[in-house]
C-alpha positions as a printed Julia matrix, in Angstrom:
60×3 Matrix{Float64}:
  0.0    0.0    0.0
  1.27   3.43  -0.82
 -0.33   6.83  -0.55
 -1.13   8.32  -3.94
  0.98  11.38  -3.21
  3.59  11.2   -0.46
  3.26  13.9    2.17
  5.99  16.43   2.74
  7.45  17.24   6.14
  5.82  20.67   5.92
  2.39  19.15   5.25
  2.76  16.7    8.12
  3.94  19.47  10.44
  1.01  21.69   9.5
 -1.36  18.79  10.21
  0.25  18.1   13.61
  0.19  21.77  14.6
 -3.48  22.02  13.6
 -4.37  18.94  15.67
 -2.47  20.33  18.68
 -4.37  23.59  18.36
 -7.73  21.81  18.05
 -7.06  19.4   20.89
 -5.22  21.53  23.45
 -5.82  25.08  22.15
 -2.07  25.72  21.93
 -0.66  28.32  19.59
  1.98  27.3   17.03
  5.1   28.82  18.58
  8.76  27.98  18.04
  8.85  25.42  20.88
  5.82  23.52  19.58
  7.22  23.4   16.06
 10.59  22.2   17.39
  8.92  19.36  19.3
  6.67  18.27  16.43
  9.2   18.5   13.59
 10.86  15.08  14.2
  7.41  13.43  14.22
  6.49  15.25  11.01
  9.7   14.0    9.36
  8.87  10.44  10.4
  5.31  10.72   9.15
  6.52  12.06   5.79
  9.05   9.23   5.51
  6.35   6.63   6.16
  4.24   7.95   3.3
  7.02   7.07   0.84
  7.2    3.4    1.84
  5.68   0.67  -0.25
  4.01  -1.47   2.42
  2.53  -4.77   1.25
 -1.24  -5.07   1.6
 -0.85  -8.22   3.69
  0.78  -6.24   6.53
 -1.8   -5.47   9.19
 -1.56  -2.28  11.25
  0.11  -2.92  14.61
  1.06  -6.44  13.51
  4.59  -6.23  14.91
């Protein structure tokens, strides 16, 4: 399985910041961006992988 268009780090970071704002009403400041950037990089990297359909989520 592969996403049709891989996400960029910037897109993933924007999504994470938006969820943090919705969930905890925090403003996107420098500290929040610094904390979420490694997660955004990881999320973007995962969207480029070609994962076989037979792999179940949380199967490891």
